[in-house]
N, C-alpha and C positions, 0 to 999 in steps of 0.2 A: 646240585639243589638249586643254585641258581639259574642255570640253564632252564630247568624245570619251570620255575616261576615265570622266567621271559616268554616260554612258550605260552604258558596260561594267559598270561595279561596280553599277548597278542590275541589270542583267540577270545578273550573277553572285550578287547576292543572292538575286532570283528562283529561279536555278537552284539554289544552295545550299538554299533553302527547300525547294524541289521533291524536291531530292537527300535531304533529310534525312528528309522526311514519306515517301518511299517507300524508306528505305533497305534495307529487308530485300528487296523485290523487285529492288533494283538493284544488291545486293551488299554484301558487308562491308567495302569501300574507301571509305565514305563521307568520313571524316573525311578522308583522304589527297587524294579528289578537290576536295572543299571547299577544302583549304588551296593545292593546284595551282592553282585557277582564282583565289582572291583574291590570291596572290603573285606571279602571271605576268601582269601586265596586257595586255589586248588579244589575246594568244596564248593564256592557259590554258583560257578556255571553248571557243574552237573545237576545241582539241586534245582535252579533256574530252568534248565531245558525239561527236567524231569515234570516239574510244575506246568511248563507250557504245554507238555505234552499231554499231562491229564486234564487239563482245562480246555484242550482241544478237542480231545474224546468227548469231554461231558459236552460241550455245546453239539458236537455232532448228535451225541444221543439225544441231546433235547431238542433238536430239530428234527429228529426221526421219529421221536415221541409225537410232536406235534403234529408232523406230517400224518401220522398215524391216528391220532384223536380226530383229525380233520376228515378224514376219509370214514372212519367208523360214522361220524355226526352226519356226513353228507349220504352214507349208505342208509342210515336208517331215518333220514330226514329230522336230526335232532335239533331243534333251534336254542342257542345259547345265547342268552343276553349278556353281554360284556360290556365294560367301560368303553365308552366310545371316545375316539380321537375325532373330535367334530371338525378340524381343519383338513383331515384327510378324508373323512368317511361322510362328510354329511350330503352327499349325492349320492350315497349308497344305501343309506338308514333311511327306512321310511318315516317320516314327520311323525306319523301316529305313535310308532313304536318309542321314538325319541322322547316325545314328550310325555308318555306313559311311564317309560323305564329308566331314563337316564338320570344323574344326578341335577341339581338345580344349576351349577355352573356350566354344566354340559349343554342345559335347554338354552341358557343365555345365551352362549356362544353360537348356537346353531339359529338362533334368531338373529342374531347380528350377520351370519353369512347369507340368511334369505336377503337380509336389507343391503347387501353388497352387491348380490346377484340380481336376477330378474324375477321377483315374487308373484308377478301376475297371475300365472298359472296354478300358484299355491293358494289363492284366496279362499276356498274352502278349508284348507286345513289351517289356515292364519285366523279363520274364523273360530277354530276349535281351540286354537293357541290363546286367544282372547280371554277365555273361561279358565286357563290353566291356574292351579292352585299356588303357583308361584308367581307374586305379583311382579317380578322383575321381567319375567318370560312374557307374562301377559303384555306389560308394558311395551316390550319390543314388539309383540304381534301388533298390538294397535296403530304403534309410530309405523310399522310395516303398511297397514290396512292405510294409514292415511296418506302415506307416500306414494301408494298405487293410486289412491284416488286424486292425489295431486298431479301426476304424471298424465293420467287420463284426461282430466280436465283441461290441464294446456294443450293436448294432443286435440282435443274437441275443439277449443279454442281456435288452435292454428288451422285445422282444418276448414272450420267454420267460416274464418276469415276469407281464406281462400275461396271457398265455395261462394261466399258472400259477394265476392268481386268478380265472380263470372266465370269462374274457371268450373266448368262442369265438364272436365274431361273423365273419360274412364278410370284414369289413374286415381284423381282427386277424389271422385265418388266411392272408389274401391276403398281408399284409404280412411275417407271419412266415415264410412258406413263400417269398418272393421274397428276403430276406435270407439265408435257408440256402442257398438255389439260386446266389446270387454268391458265396457263402463255398465252396461246394463246388466251383464253377466256378474259383475263385481260385487252387488248386493248393496245393501246399507242405503236404500232411498226410499222415500215415500212413494205411494201408489202415483201420485199427479205426476213427480218428477219421472217415473219411470215410465208412465205411458207417454209423456211429452219426448223423450228421447227415443221409445219405441215408434212413434209417429214419426220422426224424423228419419229413422232407420229404414223404415219400411218406404217411406218416399225415396230416398236414395237409391235404393233396390230397385223401387219402380223404373226410375231412370236410367239405371243400367241396361234393366230389361228392353225398354223403348230402344236404346240406343243398340238393341242388337248385341250387346256386350256381357250377356250372363250365362253362366254355366249352370250345371242342374244344381247345384248347392245353393247359389242365390235364389234361384226359383223355389227351393224348399222352403229358405230363411223369409222369403217374400211370403208365402202362403200361410207359413206360421205365425208370422208378424201379423198378419191380417186378421188372422183367428183369434190370436190374444187381445187384439183391439176390438176384437167382437164385430168387425165389418165383413160379415159374411158373403155378402154379394160381391165383395172386391176379392176374396180368398177362392171362391168359385170360378171368378172370371181369369184368374191367373192360374188357377188348375186347368183350364181348358187351354191357355196358351202354353202350359208348360207340356202338355202333350203333343201340343201341335210342333213345338221347337224341337221336340225330343220323341219322334213316334218310334224310334226302334230301341228304347229304353224300359228299363222295367221301373225305374224310378218316378216317372208320372203317376203309373199305376198305384204303387204303393203310396205314394203322396196324397192321391186321390181316395182311396182305402180310408188312411187316416183321417182326413179331411171330412168325409161323409159319415165316418165313426163318431166323430167330434160331434157333429150336426145331428147325429141321429138320423141320417138320410138311408133306411134300410134298404129299399129297392135300388138305389142308386149305387149303395154298396157292394149290393150281390150281383148287380148289371157289371160291375168294373171287375170284380172278382172272375166271372165267366169271361171276362173279354181278356184279361189277364193269361187265364186257363187256355184259351183259344189263339191268343196272339205269338207270331213266331219270334218273340224278343227272347233273348238267352236270359233264363231266371237263375238268380243267385240261390245260395243253400236259404239265406234268410227269407227270399221271396218264396221258394218252394216251401219252406216252414209255414208262412203266412196262409198259402193256398191249401195246404193239407189240413190245418188248423180249423179256417172258415170253411172249408167244404166239408167238414164234418160237424161243424157247426149248424151248419144250413141245411144240412140233409134231412 
């Protein structure tokens, strides 16, 4: 009997060492299991091993069941709103759903995460969060909006000083124009302030074009800004220059169609449409849809 107990305790000690070594994988009741094995001779070790085996089987079954449910949900496109771990999933869950579905504490943590990251691109959704029924969430959203405005204002001041000191390089013009563009699109400003920034933005784009340091996006932005400023002659002038600089692109044609449509210049609109149809430029899917739609309208 003594030899049996000696063998049992040797095995129990080995089990305890293994259990302690892999305590994180095997669960949080390591101390209890070791105590159970040591204080219940002969029966403690078999019972503990049996419990471990049952627990392991249960976990495997739970994981398999979870995977099966996920596959069923994916197959049938079932959207299940579950409790959100904001720290891990704030970049995966749309902010609209988070604001509508999640509990108040999750909403607050989500807004704090946006404050830690770069919320500039999330301005429209932050505006939505401002009117959220949870006052703390709306407070965080307002804080985020104010922080965005502060950073953009500092950016404008920085590049304005460099521009004012005579640094009219393409790099300075591009950075200065970009920070103003972001500020304009951030909203929350009165009409005179917006027009003032838009005028500066348009002027910077004009300098880039005059330096022959402008791509198609700059031309489109320049024409749009002149149109918003209601300086139609300037918009038309840069439209002609756009086509001259990029004669083998469809974008000057599409920009012209938009401009002529806004200015209600019907003859110029359909003349440009006909020129696009007859031109050798490669037309995108969007351009092809424009041609088909307006060709039917003008027929």
